[in-house]
C-alpha positions as CSV (number, residue, x, y, z in Angstrom):
1,X,-10.0,27.0,27.6
2,X,-12.6,28.6,25.2
3,X,-14.6,26.2,23.3
4,X,-13.2,27.7,20.0
5,X,-9.6,27.2,21.5
6,X,-10.7,23.6,22.4
7,X,-11.9,23.0,19.1
8,X,-8.6,24.2,17.2
9,X,-6.7,22.2,19.5
10,X,-8.6,18.9,18.5
11,X,-8.7,19.9,14.6
12,X,-4.8,20.3,15.1
13,X,-4.3,17.0,16.6
14,X,-6.8,15.2,14.1
15,X,-4.9,16.9,11.2
16,X,-1.0,15.5,12.8
17,X,-2.8,12.0,13.3
18,X,-4.2,12.1,9.7
19,X,-0.3,12.9,7.9
20,X,1.5,10.3,10.3
21,X,2.1,6.8,9.0
22,X,1.4,7.1,5.5
23,X,4.2,4.4,4.6
24,X,3.4,1.2,3.1
25,X,2.2,-1.4,5.1
26,X,5.2,-3.8,4.9
27,X,7.4,-0.9,4.8
28,X,8.5,-1.4,1.5
29,X,10.5,1.6,0.3
30,X,8.9,3.0,-3.5
31,X,11.0,5.9,-3.9
32,X,11.4,6.3,-7.5
33,X,9.5,3.5,-8.3
34,X,8.7,2.9,-12.0
35,X,4.9,2.1,-12.1
36,X,3.3,-0.3,-14.9
37,X,-0.1,-0.3,-15.4
38,X,-2.1,-2.9,-17.5
39,X,-5.7,-4.1,-17.8
40,X,-6.5,-7.8,-17.6
41,X,-9.3,-9.2,-20.1
42,X,-11.4,-10.0,-17.1
43,X,-11.4,-6.1,-16.3
44,X,-8.5,-6.4,-13.6
45,X,-6.1,-3.4,-13.3
46,X,-2.7,-4.3,-12.5
47,X,0.1,-1.8,-11.1
48,X,3.7,-3.2,-11.1
49,X,6.0,-1.1,-9.3
50,X,9.6,-1.2,-10.2
51,X,12.8,0.0,-8.3
52,X,15.8,0.1,-10.3
53,X,14.4,-3.2,-12.6
54,X,13.4,-5.0,-9.3
55,X,9.8,-5.2,-8.6
56,X,9.0,-4.4,-5.4
57,X,4.9,-4.2,-5.5
58,X,1.6,-5.1,-7.2
59,X,-1.5,-3.5,-6.8
60,X,-4.5,-5.6,-8.1
61,X,-7.7,-3.6,-8.3
62,X,-10.6,-6.3,-9.2
63,X,-12.9,-5.2,-11.8
64,X,-15.4,-6.0,-8.6
65,X,-14.3,-5.9,-4.7
66,X,-11.2,-4.1,-3.1
67,X,-7.6,-3.5,-4.3
68,X,-5.2,-5.6,-2.7
69,X,-1.4,-5.8,-2.8
70,X,1.6,-8.1,-2.8
71,X,4.9,-7.0,-1.5
72,X,8.6,-7.7,-2.0
73,X,9.6,-6.4,1.6
74,X,12.8,-7.8,1.6
75,X,14.3,-6.5,-1.7
76,X,15.2,-9.8,-3.9
77,X,12.7,-9.1,-6.9
78,X,10.4,-11.6,-5.5
79,X,7.2,-11.4,-3.9
80,X,6.9,-12.5,-0.4
81,X,5.7,-16.1,0.6
82,X,4.2,-17.2,3.5
83,X,6.1,-18.2,6.7
84,X,4.9,-21.9,6.6
85,X,7.2,-22.3,3.3
86,X,4.2,-22.5,0.8
87,X,4.4,-21.2,-2.5
88,X,1.2,-18.4,-1.8
89,X,2.2,-14.9,-1.3
90,X,0.5,-12.9,1.5
91,X,-1.9,-10.7,0.5
92,X,-2.4,-7.3,2.0
93,X,-5.9,-5.0,2.0
94,X,-6.2,-1.3,3.4
95,X,-8.6,-1.9,6.0
96,X,-8.9,1.5,7.0
97,X,-7.6,5.5,5.4
98,X,-7.9,9.0,5.6
């Protein structure tokens, strides 16, 4: 293989990797979601994603810090709880992206 062919094949492989796995980490279906955005008095931006009127995901972008997500993966309209039956919702951060 020539260097040019090798470079092209590597670029195509990387493009394929970058275009896969674009779904939500919790597997939440957000097709046709309506997004309501509001800004709190402390500067945090909150985006609520609703499908058919049910809350499916909340994205919180703090005034300082990285955005984080809260999910409803089973579609019951309530955000998920921890597996230890506490009233704490698990929080997800995006660690890596293209």
